[in-house]
Structures are given as C-alpha cells and as structure tokens.
C-alpha positions as CSV (number, residue, x, y, z in Angstrom):
1,M,-4.1,2.4,10.9
2,C,-1.6,0.0,11.2
3,P,2.1,0.9,11.3
4,E,3.0,-0.2,7.6
5,V,0.3,1.9,6.3
6,S,1.3,5.2,8.2
7,F,4.9,4.7,7.3
8,L,3.3,4.9,3.9
9,V,1.1,7.8,4.4
10,E,4.2,9.3,6.7
11,K,7.6,8.2,4.3
12,K,6.5,7.3,1.0
13,G,3.5,9.6,0.4
14,L,0.7,7.4,0.1
15,I,-2.6,10.0,0.3
16,I,-5.7,8.2,1.3
17,D,-9.0,9.9,0.4
18,K,-11.9,8.8,2.3
19,A,-14.2,10.8,-0.1
20,S,-13.8,8.6,-3.2
21,S,-13.8,5.2,-4.4
22,D,-12.1,5.4,-8.1
23,R,-9.5,7.1,-6.6
24,R,-8.4,5.9,-3.1
25,Y,-5.6,6.0,-3.1
26,T,-3.0,7.8,-4.7
27,A,1.0,7.6,-4.2
28,E,4.1,8.2,-6.7
29,L,5.6,4.5,-7.6
30,W,8.1,3.6,-9.9
31,G,8.4,7.0,-11.3
32,T,4.8,7.0,-12.1
33,T,1.4,8.7,-9.9
34,E,-0.9,6.0,-9.5
35,V,-3.9,5.5,-8.2
36,A,-6.5,3.1,-7.0
37,A,-10.0,2.2,-6.4
38,E,-11.6,1.6,-2.6
39,D,-11.7,-2.4,-3.2
40,A,-7.7,-2.3,-3.9
41,L,-5.5,-3.6,-1.5
42,I,-1.6,-2.5,-0.4
43,V,0.5,-5.5,-0.7
44,F,3.7,-5.9,1.2
45,Y,6.4,-7.4,-0.5
46,S,8.8,-7.0,2.2
47,I,9.2,-4.6,5.4
48,S,12.4,-3.9,7.4
49,Y,12.1,-3.1,10.7
50,D,14.6,-1.3,12.7
51,E,16.6,-2.1,16.1
52,M,13.0,-0.7,17.9
53,G,10.4,-2.5,16.1
54,N,10.0,0.5,13.5
55,V,9.1,0.2,10.0
56,N,12.3,1.3,8.7
57,D,11.7,0.6,4.8
58,C,9.2,-1.2,2.7
59,D,8.0,-2.9,-0.9
60,W,4.6,-2.2,-1.9
61,N,2.0,-1.7,-4.3
62,F,-1.5,-1.3,-5.0
63,V,-3.7,-4.5,-6.4
64,G,-7.1,-4.4,-7.1
65,R,-9.3,-6.7,-5.9
66,S,-10.3,-8.7,-8.6
67,E,-6.6,-9.1,-10.0
68,F,-5.6,-9.9,-6.4
69,N,-8.0,-12.9,-6.2
70,R,-6.9,-13.5,-9.3
71,M,-3.2,-14.1,-9.1
72,Y,-2.7,-14.0,-5.6
73,S,-2.8,-16.8,-2.3
74,I,-2.6,-15.8,1.2
75,L,-0.3,-18.0,2.7
76,S,-1.3,-18.3,6.8
C-alpha cells in the first residue's frame, strides 16, 4: 500500500473491505459516511508532506470508474 493510502487508513478513517465488491471503500467525507465499489478510484486533489517526506494532510475523494473515465483526465 502506498504511503498516501496508508495515511488515509491510519489518519482519515478509510476502511478497505476486501471481502465486499460493492462497499470496498468507506470513509467519513464532508460529514457523511460515503461508500464506493471496488472499481472506484481514490483521487487525491492535493497532498502535503512534512520535512521528512511523510504525508501531513490531503484532500481526496472516491470516484466511480465510469465517472472518472467520463470526467477526469490523467496528466503525465
């Protein structure tokens, strides 16, 4: 697991349920419990790191794959 997702699990309350395909991801976002299916992506809008390179905070969300494919572009 990458350090950014580990941060979400350890500090932001992300629950990853590998046994469930329709409720793979659960987290409290914007005061509401949100769930996402296994095909969802975790999108980071911003990530801040401390001087040691550890994740300090982030803005993120779940995005369903079909929504992601329709609305987002990956820049390289």
